[in-house]
C-alpha positions as CSV (number, residue, x, y, z in Angstrom):
1,M,0.2,0.1,0.0
2,T,1.4,3.2,-1.3
3,T,0.7,7.0,0.9
4,R,0.0,9.3,-1.6
5,T,1.5,12.7,-0.4
6,R,-0.1,17.0,-1.3
7,S,2.7,18.5,-3.2
8,R,3.9,22.0,-1.1
9,R,4.2,25.2,-2.7
10,A,6.9,28.0,-1.4
11,P,6.0,28.7,2.2
12,E,7.2,32.1,1.5
13,R,3.7,32.5,-0.7
14,G,0.5,33.2,0.8
15,S,-1.9,31.8,-1.3
16,P,-5.6,33.9,-2.0
17,L,-7.2,31.8,0.8
18,E,-5.3,32.5,3.5
19,G,-5.9,36.7,2.3
20,V,-10.1,35.2,2.3
21,V,-9.3,34.7,5.8
22,S,-7.3,37.4,6.8
23,A,-9.5,39.6,5.2
24,A,-12.5,38.2,7.1
25,L,-11.1,38.2,10.5
26,E,-10.0,41.3,10.0
27,D,-13.6,42.9,8.9
28,M,-14.9,41.3,11.8
29,K,-12.5,43.4,14.2
30,A,-11.1,39.6,15.7
31,V,-8.2,40.5,18.3
32,N,-4.5,38.8,18.1
33,V,-4.2,36.9,15.2
34,K,-1.7,35.0,14.0
35,M,-1.1,32.6,11.0
36,M,1.5,30.3,11.5
37,D,2.7,27.5,8.8
38,V,2.6,24.3,9.4
39,R,4.0,22.6,6.3
40,G,6.7,20.7,8.1
41,L,5.0,20.1,11.2
42,T,2.1,18.6,10.0
43,D,-0.1,17.2,6.7
44,I,-2.9,18.0,8.0
45,A,-3.0,21.6,6.4
46,D,0.0,24.6,5.1
47,V,-1.1,27.3,7.7
48,M,-2.9,27.5,11.1
49,V,-5.1,31.0,12.2
50,V,-5.5,31.5,15.7
51,A,-7.5,34.6,16.8
52,S,-9.8,35.5,19.7
53,G,-13.3,37.3,20.3
54,T,-14.4,39.3,22.4
55,S,-17.2,37.0,24.2
56,D,-18.7,34.2,22.5
57,R,-20.9,36.0,20.1
58,H,-18.2,37.7,18.9
59,V,-16.7,34.1,18.7
60,R,-19.4,33.0,16.4
61,S,-19.7,36.3,14.4
62,I,-15.9,35.7,13.7
63,A,-16.2,32.3,12.7
64,D,-19.4,32.5,10.5
65,H,-17.6,35.2,8.5
66,V,-14.9,33.6,7.4
67,V,-17.2,31.1,6.4
68,E,-19.0,33.1,4.6
69,K,-16.2,34.2,3.3
70,A,-14.5,31.4,2.0
71,K,-17.7,29.8,0.4
72,E,-18.1,33.3,-2.0
73,F,-14.6,32.9,-2.6
74,G,-15.7,28.8,-3.6
75,R,-13.6,26.6,-0.8
76,R,-17.0,25.0,1.4
77,P,-15.1,24.8,4.9
78,L,-14.8,20.8,5.8
79,G,-16.1,21.1,8.6
80,V,-17.0,23.8,11.7
81,E,-16.7,22.2,15.0
82,G,-17.7,24.3,18.9
83,A,-20.2,27.1,17.0
84,R,-23.3,25.9,19.4
85,E,-20.3,26.5,23.1
86,G,-18.7,29.7,20.9
87,E,-15.5,29.4,23.3
88,W,-13.7,27.9,20.9
89,V,-15.1,27.8,16.9
90,L,-13.0,25.5,14.4
91,V,-13.2,25.7,10.9
92,D,-11.2,23.6,8.3
93,L,-10.6,25.4,4.8
94,Q,-8.7,21.9,3.9
95,D,-5.4,24.1,4.1
96,I,-6.1,26.0,6.4
97,I,-7.5,25.8,9.9
98,V,-8.7,28.5,11.6
99,H,-9.1,28.4,15.4
100,V,-11.3,30.8,17.3
101,M,-11.4,31.3,20.6
102,L,-12.4,33.7,23.8
103,P,-9.0,35.1,25.5
104,R,-9.1,32.5,28.6
105,V,-9.4,29.4,26.3
106,R,-6.5,30.4,24.0
107,E,-4.5,30.7,26.9
108,F,-5.4,27.2,28.5
109,Y,-4.9,26.0,25.3
110,S,-1.7,27.7,23.9
111,L,-1.3,26.7,20.4
112,E,1.1,28.6,19.1
113,R,3.4,26.7,21.5
114,M,2.3,23.6,19.7
115,W,2.2,24.4,16.1
116,E,5.5,26.7,16.2
117,S,8.5,25.5,14.7
118,D,11.1,27.3,16.9
119,A,9.1,25.8,19.9
120,A,10.5,22.2,21.4
121,P,8.6,19.4,22.4
122,A,7.1,19.0,25.4
123,V,8.0,15.6,27.2
124,A,6.9,14.4,29.8
125,K,9.3,12.8,33.0
126,P,8.4,9.4,33.3
127,V,7.1,8.5,36.8
128,P,9.1,5.0,38.7
129,I,7.4,2.3,38.5
130,A,8.1,2.1,42.9
131,S,6.1,5.6,43.6
132,V,3.0,4.2,41.5
133,A,3.0,1.1,43.7
134,A,3.5,3.5,46.9
135,V,0.9,5.9,45.6
136,A,-1.6,3.1,45.3
137,A,-1.3,1.3,48.6
138,A,-1.2,4.2,50.0
139,K,-5.1,4.9,48.9
140,K,-5.8,1.5,49.9
141,A,-4.9,2.2,53.5
142,A,-6.9,5.1,54.0
143,P,-9.7,4.6,55.6
144,R,-12.4,6.1,53.5
145,K,-15.0,8.5,54.7
146,R,-18.0,8.4,53.9
147,A,-20.9,10.7,54.7
148,P,-24.0,10.3,57.0
149,R,-26.8,8.7,56.3
150,R,-30.1,11.0,56.1
151,R,-33.0,9.9,57.9
152,A,-35.7,9.3,55.8
153,S,-38.9,11.9,56.3
154,P,-41.7,11.3,57.5
């Protein structure tokens, strides 16, 4: 079985769709817009866009405007996720993935650090098996606290 790879264009050049997305974000006053070239990091997209909105309604409006402008350009999104809640809306335009988030959600997940090529990958420290066993034994040995029983109402 062979896998097909997409041909890649030069990272310096921006696609016309990038301009459409950028203009749509600017039209809706998206805050702190960051476009990241992720061609060398993943095959799921060429560009990852992260932007913030000031409220859940603003986040939904920004994402809706991006979808509307992409459709006018002739590109239907593959999917839109999170529009109901409005804290984090993802618009998948195949080559470009747009994340529109509330500032607190954006800070919590910090996608920029994950997708920037300069960032070193986070490596979890291994936990010694002896300490895992000790924690499990301590939990078994600790007495369980039970809530007091309630009396049935007459």
